KOLSE-113800 format. One record per residue (C-alpha): x, y, z negated; residue number from 0. Coordinates in steps of 0.05 Angstrom, whole numbers, m for minus. Last residue first. Layout:
<r <X, Y, Z>, NUM> ...
//
This chain:
<r <m365, m361, m151>, 642> <r <m309, m313, m130>, 641> <r <m297, m288, m59>, 640> <r <m228, m256, m57>, 639> <r <m207, m203, m7>, 638> <r <m133, m187, m2>, 637> <r <m118, m121, 33>, 636> <r <m56, m102, 73>, 635> <r <7, m59, 69>, 634> <r <74, m82, 97>, 633> <r <84, m24, 145>, 632> <r <153, m25, 176>, 631> <r <204, 32, 175>, 630> <r <258, 18, 226>, 629> <r <331, 4, 209>, 628> <r <387, 44, 178>, 627> <r <397, m12, 127>, 626> <r <344, m64, 143>, 625> <r <269, m68, 156>, 624> <r <259, m7, 112>, 623> <r <193, m10, 76>, 622> <r <128, 26, 90>, 621> <r <63, 18, 51>, 620> <r <5, 45, 92>, 619> <r <m63, 17, 74>, 618> <r <m115, 23, 128>, 617> <r <m190, 36, 125>, 616> <r <m201, 111, 118>, 615> <r <m131, 126, 93>, 614> <r <m92, 89, 39>, 613> <r <m24, 119, 22>, 612> <r <39, 91, m10>, 611> <r <94, 144, m10>, 610> <r <165, 122, 5>, 609> <r <161, 149, 76>, 608> <r <161, 222, 54>, 607> <r <234, 239, 68>, 606> <r <227, 208, 137>, 605> <r <173, 259, 155>, 604> <r <221, 318, 150>, 603> <r <187, 359, 204>, 602> <r <211, 423, 171>, 601> <r <140, 448, 158>, 600> <r <122, 383, 124>, 599> <r <100, 315, 150>, 598> <r <74, 258, 108>, 597> <r <2, 284, 113>, 596> <r <10, 287, 189>, 595> <r <32, 214, 193>, 594> <r <m25, 187, 151>, 593> <r <m77, 229, 187>, 592> <r <m51, 206, 255>, 591> <r <m50, 132, 238>, 590> <r <m115, 131, 199>, 589> <r <m155, 172, 249>, 588> <r <m132, 133, 309>, 587> <r <m143, 67, 273>, 586> <r <m214, 87, 256>, 585> <r <m226, 109, 327>, 584> <r <m197, 42, 350>, 583> <r <m249, 2, 310>, 582> <r <m311, 43, 328>, 581> <r <m330, 106, 288>, 580> <r <m405, 108, 272>, 579> <r <m442, 151, 321>, 578> <r <m464, 222, 337>, 577> <r <m393, 244, 357>, 576> <r <m379, 304, 312>, 575> <r <m432, 293, 259>, 574> <r <m418, 218, 258>, 573> <r <m343, 231, 251>, 572> <r <m353, 281, 194>, 571> <r <m400, 233, 158>, 570> <r <m350, 176, 163>, 569> <r <m294, 222, 139>, 568> <r <m332, 248, 78>, 567> <r <m358, 179, 59>, 566> <r <m287, 152, 62>, 565> <r <m260, 207, 18>, 564> <r <m317, 197, m33>, 563> <r <m306, 122, m36>, 562> <r <m368, 77, m35>, 561> <r <m358, 55, 37>, 560> <r <m290, 26, 20>, 559> <r <m268, 14, 92>, 558> <r <m227, m48, 109>, 557> <r <m164, m55, 150>, 556> <r <m106, m104, 153>, 555> <r <m148, m159, 125>, 554> <r <m131, m222, 87>, 553> <r <m175, m279, 63>, 552> <r <m189, m316, m1>, 551> <r <m248, m363, m3>, 550> <r <m266, m390, m71>, 549> <r <m301, m450, m38>, 548> <r <m365, m434, m75>, 547> <r <m353, m361, m54>, 546> <r <m363, m385, 17>, 545> <r <m437, m398, 6>, 544> <r <m450, m331, m27>, 543> <r <m408, m289, 22>, 542> <r <m438, m319, 85>, 541> <r <m446, m257, 129>, 540> <r <m382, m225, 103>, 539> <r <m339, m285, 120>, 538> <r <m376, m294, 186>, 537> <r <m343, m230, 212>, 536> <r <m274, m265, 212>, 535> <r <m214, m237, 176>, 534> <r <m145, m268, 183>, 533> <r <m94, m308, 144>, 532> <r <m150, m350, 115>, 531> <r <m154, m389, 50>, 530> <r <m204, m441, 25>, 529> <r <m204, m479, m41>, 528> <r <m248, m540, m55>, 527> <r <m257, m549, m130>, 526> <r <m326, m579, m132>, 525> <r <m347, m636, m86>, 524> <r <m399, m646, m32>, 523> <r <m425, m575, m30>, 522> <r <m355, m547, m24>, 521> <r <m344, m593, 36>, 520> <r <m404, m566, 75>, 519> <r <m387, m493, 60>, 518> <r <m315, m505, 80>, 517> <r <m336, m534, 147>, 516> <r <m382, m475, 162>, 515> <r <m328, m424, 146>, 514> <r <m277, m460, 189>, 513> <r <m325, m464, 248>, 512> <r <m339, m390, 241>, 511> <r <m265, m373, 238>, 510> <r <m252, m416, 299>, 509> <r <m304, m375, 335>, 508> <r <m270, m312, 310>, 507> <r <m201, m332, 337>, 506> <r <m145, m311, 291>, 505> <r <m121, m381, 274>, 504> <r <m80, m396, 211>, 503> <r <m140, m420, 170>, 502> <r <m118, m454, 106>, 501> <r <m153, m512, 71>, 500> <r <m141, m538, 1>, 499> <r <m172, m605, m17>, 498> <r <m222, m631, m68>, 497> <r <m227, m704, m87>, 496> <r <m278, m756, m65>, 495> <r <m285, m816, m111>, 494> <r <m243, m879, m108>, 493> <r <m232, m875, m183>, 492> <r <m157, m884, m190>, 491> <r <m133, m866, m120>, 490> <r <m178, m804, m117>, 489> <r <m196, m796, m44>, 488> <r <m185, m731, m4>, 487> <r <m240, m692, 29>, 486> <r <m232, m684, 104>, 485> <r <m210, m627, 149>, 484> <r <m211, m651, 221>, 483> <r <m274, m612, 237>, 482> <r <m235, m549, 222>, 481> <r <m198, m560, 288>, 480> <r <m126, m565, 312>, 479> <r <m98, m596, 249>, 478> <r <m33, m587, 209>, 477> <r <m28, m634, 150>, 476> <r <8, m619, 85>, 475> <r <20, m666, 27>, 474> <r <64, m625, m20>, 473> <r <108, m659, m72>, 472> <r <121, m596, m113>, 471> <r <103, m527, m87>, 470> <r <141, m468, m59>, 469> <r <191, m498, m11>, 468> <r <142, m544, 26>, 467> <r <92, m487, 22>, 466> <r <137, m440, 61>, 465> <r <151, m492, 115>, 464> <r <77, m506, 123>, 463> <r <61, m431, 126>, 462> <r <112, m422, 182>, 461> <r <87, m483, 220>, 460> <r <16, m458, 216>, 459> <r <34, m388, 239>, 458> <r <74, m413, 299>, 457> <r <23, m467, 318>, 456> <r <22, m441, 390>, 455> <r <m49, m466, 405>, 454> <r <m78, m441, 339>, 453> <r <m70, m479, 274>, 452> <r <m118, m502, 219>, 451> <r <m75, m519, 159>, 450> <r <m98, m575, 113>, 449> <r <m69, m584, 43>, 448> <r <m79, m646, m1>, 447> <r <m86, m627, m73>, 446> <r <m29, m637, m123>, 445> <r <m48, m577, m166>, 444> <r <m41, m515, m123>, 443> <r <m78, m452, m147>, 442> <r <m22, m401, m149>, 441> <r <19, m436, m95>, 440> <r <m39, m426, m47>, 439> <r <m38, m350, m59>, 438> <r <37, m344, m51>, 437> <r <37, m384, 13>, 436> <r <m21, m340, 39>, 435> <r <20, m278, 22>, 434> <r <79, m304, 62>, 433> <r <33, m318, 121>, 432> <r <5, m247, 120>, 431> <r <75, m217, 121>, 430> <r <96, m265, 176>, 429> <r <36, m243, 217>, 428> <r <62, m171, 224>, 427> <r <32, m108, 194>, 426> <r <20, m56, 249>, 425> <r <44, 14, 234>, 424> <r <117, 12, 256>, 423> <r <155, 77, 245>, 422> <r <217, 84, 289>, 421> <r <274, 133, 277>, 420> <r <322, 80, 249>, 419> <r <316, 35, 310>, 418> <r <342, m35, 294>, 417> <r <274, m64, 276>, 416> <r <246, m59, 346>, 415> <r <270, m126, 373>, 414> <r <241, m158, 310>, 413> <r <172, m142, 338>, 412> <r <113, m99, 318>, 411> <r <77, m58, 371>, 410> <r <8, m32, 350>, 409> <r <10, 40, 326>, 408> <r <85, 52, 342>, 407> <r <104, 120, 312>, 406> <r <167, 153, 338>, 405> <r <206, 202, 295>, 404> <r <253, 243, 340>, 403> <r <325, 219, 334>, 402> <r <347, 275, 383>, 401> <r <400, 236, 421>, 400> <r <359, 171, 425>, 399> <r <298, 207, 452>, 398> <r <292, 172, 520>, 397> <r <318, 106, 491>, 396> <r <265, 107, 437>, 395> <r <212, 126, 488>, 394> <r <232, 67, 533>, 393> <r <232, 20, 473>, 392> <r <162, 41, 456>, 391> <r <141, 28, 528>, 390> <r <166, m44, 524>, 389> <r <129, m54, 459>, 388> <r <62, m28, 483>, 387> <r <17, 25, 449>, 386> <r <56, 89, 462>, 385> <r <49, 121, 413>, 384> <r <52, 178, 363>, 383> <r <111, 223, 379>, 382> <r <135, 273, 326>, 381> <r <176, 336, 324>, 380> <r <182, 354, 398>, 379> <r <222, 414, 422>, 378> <r <287, 385, 447>, 377> <r <253, 321, 470>, 376> <r <210, 360, 521>, 375> <r <158, 309, 541>, 374> <r <119, 310, 607>, 373> <r <176, 275, 644>, 372> <r <164, 215, 599>, 371> <r <99, 201, 635>, 370> <r <136, 176, 697>, 369> <r <169, 123, 654>, 368> <r <102, 89, 642>, 367> <r <86, 68, 713>, 366> <r <97, m7, 701>, 365> <r <70, m9, 630>, 364> <r <6, 27, 647>, 363> <r <m11, 101, 644>, 362> <r <21, 140, 587>, 361> <r <m29, 196, 594>, 360> <r <2, 250, 549>, 359> <r <m36, 289, 496>, 358> <r <0, 350, 468>, 357> <r <m13, 378, 399>, 356> <r <19, 441, 369>, 355> <r <2, 440, 295>, 354> <r <8, 490, 238>, 353> <r <m21, 458, 175>, 352> <r <m70, 504, 140>, 351> <r <m122, 456, 113>, 350> <r <m164, 465, 176>, 349> <r <m103, 442, 216>, 348> <r <m102, 379, 174>, 347> <r <m175, 363, 185>, 346> <r <m174, 383, 258>, 345> <r <m116, 336, 271>, 344> <r <m149, 278, 234>, 343> <r <m214, 287, 273>, 342> <r <m175, 292, 338>, 341> <r <m139, 226, 322>, 340> <r <m205, 190, 311>, 339> <r <m231, 214, 378>, 338> <r <m164, 198, 411>, 337> <r <m164, 125, 388>, 336> <r <m234, 117, 419>, 335> <r <m208, 146, 485>, 334> <r <m147, 100, 484>, 333> <r <m187, 37, 471>, 332> <r <m238, 57, 524>, 331> <r <m182, 69, 574>, 330> <r <m143, 5, 562>, 329> <r <m162, m34, 625>, 328> <r <m184, 27, 665>, 327> <r <m127, 33, 716>, 326> <r <m134, 91, 765>, 325> <r <m58, 99, 764>, 324> <r <m58, 172, 742>, 323> <r <m121, 162, 700>, 322> <r <m92, 103, 662>, 321> <r <m116, 126, 594>, 320> <r <m57, 92, 559>, 319> <r <m44, 141, 502>, 318> <r <19, 179, 484>, 317> <r <3, 231, 431>, 316> <r <56, 286, 425>, 315> <r <64, 328, 363>, 314> <r <100, 396, 358>, 313> <r <97, 419, 286>, 312> <r <86, 494, 284>, 311> <r <137, 539, 251>, 310> <r <185, 546, 309>, 309> <r <242, 502, 335>, 308> <r <293, 455, 304>, 307> <r <256, 405, 261>, 306> <r <302, 357, 224>, 305> <r <308, 284, 246>, 304> <r <346, 239, 199>, 303> <r <422, 234, 199>, 302> <r <446, 161, 194>, 301> <r <463, 148, 122>, 300> <r <523, 167, 80>, 299> <r <531, 130, 14>, 298> <r <519, 176, m46>, 297> <r <573, 189, m98>, 296> <r <544, 218, m161>, 295> <r <568, 278, m201>, 294> <r <536, 277, m270>, 293> <r <511, 346, m292>, 292> <r <445, 321, m322>, 291> <r <453, 250, m346>, 290> <r <431, 183, m317>, 289> <r <440, 122, m360>, 288> <r <494, 75, m384>, 287> <r <489, 30, m322>, 286> <r <497, 95, m283>, 285> <r <571, 94, m300>, 284> <r <581, 43, m243>, 283> <r <571, 99, m191>, 282> <r <590, 74, m121>, 281> <r <561, 4, m134>, 280> <r <504, 35, m174>, 279> <r <480, 76, m114>, 278> <r <486, 18, m66>, 277> <r <447, m25, m115>, 276> <r <392, 27, m121>, 275> <r <384, 28, m46>, 274> <r <396, 91, m5>, 273> <r <348, 139, 29>, 272> <r <379, 203, 0>, 271> <r <316, 232, m31>, 270> <r <285, 165, m48>, 269> <r <349, 141, m81>, 268> <r <353, 207, m121>, 267> <r <279, 207, m143>, 266> <r <288, 135, m165>, 265> <r <349, 148, m207>, 264> <r <313, 205, m240>, 263> <r <323, 280, m234>, 262> <r <286, 327, m281>, 261> <r <348, 368, m298>, 260> <r <397, 365, m240>, 259> <r <447, 311, m222>, 258> <r <505, 337, m179>, 257> <r <507, 301, m112>, 256> <r <568, 276, m75>, 255> <r <566, 255, m2>, 254> <r <597, 191, 25>, 253> <r <645, 162, 75>, 252> <r <687, 223, 93>, 251> <r <663, 272, 39>, 250> <r <605, 320, 37>, 249> <r <580, 361, m22>, 248> <r <508, 366, m48>, 247> <r <484, 409, m106>, 246> <r <481, 473, m64>, 245> <r <437, 438, m13>, 244> <r <373, 475, m30>, 243> <r <314, 456, 14>, 242> <r <279, 426, m45>, 241> <r <237, 366, m27>, 240> <r <167, 373, 0>, 239> <r <114, 328, m28>, 238> <r <61, 377, m50>, 237> <r <27, 373, 17>, 236> <r <24, 449, 22>, 235> <r <m25, 464, 78>, 234> <r <11, 508, 129>, 233> <r <m18, 577, 141>, 232> <r <m58, 576, 206>, 231> <r <m116, 614, 175>, 230> <r <m67, 670, 158>, 229> <r <m95, 712, 101>, 228> <r <m94, 651, 56>, 227> <r <m160, 641, 20>, 226> <r <m171, 679, m44>, 225> <r <m162, 648, m112>, 224> <r <m216, 656, m164>, 223> <r <m217, 667, m238>, 222> <r <m156, 712, m239>, 221> <r <m110, 710, m299>, 220> <r <m73, 649, m272>, 219> <r <m85, 581, m302>, 218> <r <m27, 543, m332>, 217> <r <m39, 468, m321>, 216> <r <m4, 410, m354>, 215> <r <m16, 342, m322>, 214> <r <m56, 281, m345>, 213> <r <m56, 216, m306>, 212> <r <m122, 184, m287>, 211> <r <m113, 189, m212>, 210> <r <m38, 190, m195>, 209> <r <m6, 253, m167>, 208> <r <67, 244, m147>, 207> <r <124, 211, m185>, 206> <r <181, 249, m152>, 205> <r <150, 319, m155>, 204> <r <118, 304, m223>, 203> <r <185, 292, m256>, 202> <r <181, 353, m300>, 201> <r <108, 377, m307>, 200> <r <105, 451, m324>, 199> <r <164, 466, m277>, 198> <r <131, 424, m223>, 197> <r <66, 464, m228>, 196> <r <105, 529, m229>, 195> <r <142, 509, m165>, 194> <r <76, 490, m131>, 193> <r <51, 560, m146>, 192> <r <m7, 576, m191>, 191> <r <m77, 600, m175>, 190> <r <m113, 545, m212>, 189> <r <m157, 524, m154>, 188> <r <m104, 534, m100>, 187> <r <m50, 498, m140>, 186> <r <m96, 439, m153>, 185> <r <m124, 433, m82>, 184> <r <m56, 439, m49>, 183> <r <m23, 390, m96>, 182> <r <m74, 336, m81>, 181> <r <m137, 314, m116>, 180> <r <m190, 268, m88>, 179> <r <m178, 211, m138>, 178> <r <m179, 258, m198>, 177> <r <m120, 280, m240>, 176> <r <m136, 295, m313>, 175> <r <m120, 367, m331>, 174> <r <m82, 388, m393>, 173> <r <m91, 453, m430>, 172> <r <m44, 513, m438>, 171> <r <m88, 559, m397>, 170> <r <m157, 530, m385>, 169> <r <m174, 466, m349>, 168> <r <m236, 467, m306>, 167> <r <m217, 433, m241>, 166> <r <m279, 390, m232>, 165> <r <m290, 316, m237>, 164> <r <m280, 304, m311>, 163> <r <m293, 231, m325>, 162> <r <m222, 221, m347>, 161> <r <m240, 252, m414>, 160> <r <m181, 286, m448>, 159> <r <m133, 267, m502>, 158> <r <m176, 211, m527>, 157> <r <m156, 180, m593>, 156> <r <m147, 104, m587>, 155> <r <m192, 57, m625>, 154> <r <m191, m15, m599>, 153> <r <m263, m38, m604>, 152> <r <m279, m108, m629>, 151> <r <m316, m150, m579>, 150> <r <m375, m136, m533>, 149> <r <m433, m177, m504>, 148> <r <m470, m136, m451>, 147> <r <m539, m117, m476>, 146> <r <m537, m48, m444>, 145> <r <m465, m35, m426>, 144> <r <m475, 30, m388>, 143> <r <m468, 86, m439>, 142> <r <m434, 50, m497>, 141> <r <m388, 10, m452>, 140> <r <m372, 71, m409>, 139> <r <m354, 113, m471>, 138> <r <m309, 57, m496>, 137> <r <m268, 58, m432>, 136> <r <m260, m15, m409>, 135> <r <m218, m75, m428>, 134> <r <m243, m143, m403>, 133> <r <m244, m204, m449>, 132> <r <m251, m273, m419>, 131> <r <m314, m313, m436>, 130> <r <m329, m333, m364>, 129> <r <m264, m334, m325>, 128> <r <m234, m276, m285>, 127> <r <m170, m271, m324>, 126> <r <m115, m290, m273>, 125> <r <m133, m233, m226>, 124> <r <m141, m183, m283>, 123> <r <m70, m188, m308>, 122> <r <m59, m112, m310>, 121> <r <m127, m99, m344>, 120> <r <m132, m25, m362>, 119> <r <m94, m4, m300>, 118> <r <m134, m54, m260>, 117> <r <m200, m22, m281>, 116> <r <m172, 47, m264>, 115> <r <m156, 24, m193>, 114> <r <m223, m12, m186>, 113> <r <m258, 54, m202>, 112> <r <m303, 57, m262>, 111> <r <m378, 71, m264>, 110> <r <m391, 16, m315>, 109> <r <m442, m23, m274>, 108> <r <m410, m11, m206>, 107> <r <m338, m27, m227>, 106> <r <m363, m88, m266>, 105> <r <m402, m114, m206>, 104> <r <m341, m110, m160>, 103> <r <m298, m144, m212>, 102> <r <m348, m199, m217>, 101> <r <m401, m223, m267>, 100> <r <m435, m287, m244>, 99> <r <m432, m316, m315>, 98> <r <m412, m264, m368>, 97> <r <m343, m234, m383>, 96> <r <m338, m210, m455>, 95> <r <m332, m135, m461>, 94> <r <m275, m94, m492>, 93> <r <m267, m24, m519>, 92> <r <m223, 35, m506>, 91> <r <m214, 107, m527>, 90> <r <m169, 143, m478>, 89> <r <m95, 163, m481>, 88> <r <m76, 142, m410>, 87> <r <m3, 125, m415>, 86> <r <18, 98, m482>, 85> <r <m51, 74, m502>, 84> <r <m59, 39, m435>, 83> <r <m3, m9, m452>, 82> <r <m32, m22, m521>, 81> <r <m100, m37, m491>, 80> <r <m71, m87, m443>, 79> <r <m41, m123, m501>, 78> <r <33, m121, m516>, 77> <r <79, m180, m506>, 76> <r <139, m210, m540>, 75> <r <171, m277, m525>, 74> <r <242, m256, m506>, 73> <r <262, m294, m444>, 72> <r <314, m349, m453>, 71> <r <364, m350, m397>, 70> <r <389, m405, m352>, 69> <r <423, m381, m289>, 68> <r <400, m400, m220>, 67> <r <357, m338, m217>, 66> <r <291, m312, m190>, 65> <r <259, m270, m244>, 64> <r <186, m248, m248>, 63> <r <175, m193, m299>, 62> <r <128, m193, m359>, 61> <r <115, m124, m387>, 60> <r <116, m126, m463>, 59> <r <154, m62, m473>, 58> <r <138, m17, m415>, 57> <r <179, m12, m351>, 56> <r <183, 44, m299>, 55> <r <229, 25, m242>, 54> <r <184, 54, m187>, 53> <r <179, m16, m158>, 52> <r <144, m40, m221>, 51> <r <81, m67, m189>, 50> <r <125, m95, m134>, 49> <r <158, m145, m182>, 48> <r <200, m193, m140>, 47> <r <220, m135, m95>, 46> <r <240, m96, m158>, 45> <r <286, m151, m183>, 44> <r <317, m161, m114>, 43> <r <332, m86, m109>, 42> <r <363, m87, m179>, 41> <r <410, m143, m157>, 40> <r <410, m212, m187>, 39> <r <454, m247, m239>, 38> <r <400, m256, m292>, 37> <r <430, m209, m344>, 36> <r <453, m160, m291>, 35> <r <382, m153, m264>, 34> <r <355, m140, m334>, 33> <r <411, m90, m349>, 32> <r <396, m51, m285>, 31> <r <321, m52, m288>, 30> <r <319, m24, m359>, 29> <r <312, m58, m426>, 28> <r <325, m19, m490>, 27> <r <263, m45, m526>, 26> <r <239, m110, m498>, 25> <r <212, m130, m429>, 24> <r <189, m202, m422>, 23> <r <229, m241, m371>, 22> <r <200, m294, m325>, 21> <r <230, m351, m285>, 20> <r <219, m374, m214>, 19> <r <257, m434, m189>, 18> <r <302, m423, m129>, 17> <r <276, m437, m59>, 16> <r <252, m366, m49>, 15> <r <182, m338, m39>, 14> <r <178, m272, m4>, 13> <r <129, m225, m37>, 12> <r <82, m189, 11>, 11> <r <60, m121, m13>, 10> <r <m6, m112, m45>, 9> <r <m78, m89, m38>, 8> <r <m129, m128, m78>, 7> <r <m201, m123, m57>, 6> <r <m262, m151, m91>, 5> <r <m317, m198, m74>, 4> <r <m385, m220, m98>, 3> <r <m434, m181, m56>, 2> <r <m490, m158, m102>, 1> <r <m554, m194, m88>, 0> 
//
């Protein structure tokens, strides 16, 4: 039986006390005038609508608005097919959702990625009911649909098939970006420079490569492109910013920037690391649009690290092997992390990136400061590690004059959020709890809510407080064991009524008890809803039973074993180490590969932090904790089991 689940990656949305309203985008709308209309900032608007965080709006898009002002949204909306028509240019049709048909099953049957499916069906999560219409490429419906019930076809002329998997565009033609593409692969295959690629596709440098989008390609006269003469030549990540500073001038409290052709508001805020609201506050004329030649004031930020020495990136890995202290507590964890890290290093070096790697035994927390003597802060471009919060602070203090980027793989604490050169990888529990509140709010209808807590009850109390603000007349009970979850009673009929249950305990044995209890209750009455802040192995073992309780759970890491990139990495690891990568090897690969792919030859990693990237199992979506604060990963996966 096909597993009935699918994955949704998203940022946490913080739920406010104010009532939520919506606004339907009409012609002439932009983020600035919408925010102004509802009395909120542009940053607040984009945080409420993470799907539109790049600021691109289409007529008919429905935005969430948090405002105390009364406003009447314009009631216009385009269909999913109409939205796709403006961006993808493919012929589309629709199918009618059948019993037991899931998103996972649809992607497999019709040979379409989940990303492309969601582009065609933006409101997919609220439309998974039998009889709903699902938009798909017409060619896929004809080829793989079989006896699947279909509805009228929406005819849209195809510009170019998205099924093309090789780089075969000819001069003057367009090329459809594939999931495995990057700037290096495209420029190498077509024999053009990155500058020529950007010149042919204005705005591509800021927008980045998105699978399914079409770009212009001008092939060189040669059919093949030779390998670089220098095997150590740096791999072009395609995300470097221009090194020219001729358009920037410095004043006392701000710099000025002259807008160039191809600039957008979002490319400018990403380049200078400021918020849209700060930019507009200094440049009110932006409300009338961005024009080439405009001179903008840009608020000064703390200077980011810039590489000072040599061509190779000097990277230090600080791992708690404990050899110097003969302490083995974290050695296996550190060794596994290193195997994954080495695979990422070899992968990037093989692509041409010049790397100088040093591995430092960070020992234990008490002896850690001795390991700092092995680091030369004047010739180090990136430090990955150490693992523990107190040690991270020691490294930050040690490098405070150089502002070297420090990556904390596991430490995540508010005490760390004030360091502007810190990159925090681990998503914190509050982010998960906020998402659970959002999920429960979406299905709540006067049911009793149980929250299974751990000994500290911090997560449970946080969720309870969030739900008390988010839903009307909540009846919430915090319990210590899943056995305490009971069906409610209908006051009118006296019959059992379904409840909502939330697991806020990370213990796997508690997860198993929770799963078993929800299975029992879902058999007694329909409509029981289960949610979990954390993953437990039993969730994948009992998919069919737990789908009857519509279990929704969160994961920080999950491997898409059907993905070509994932298959490649898993095979490479098995070839190198003769085994499947364990947990900390996966983390080691993901962290190191993500950081190295954000680097460039100048070590300007902080200029690449706005990119959202998914590695082998981890989604990286960094946001600033505060102005001039640390970068914190807020990426995670949502797994839904549907009946």
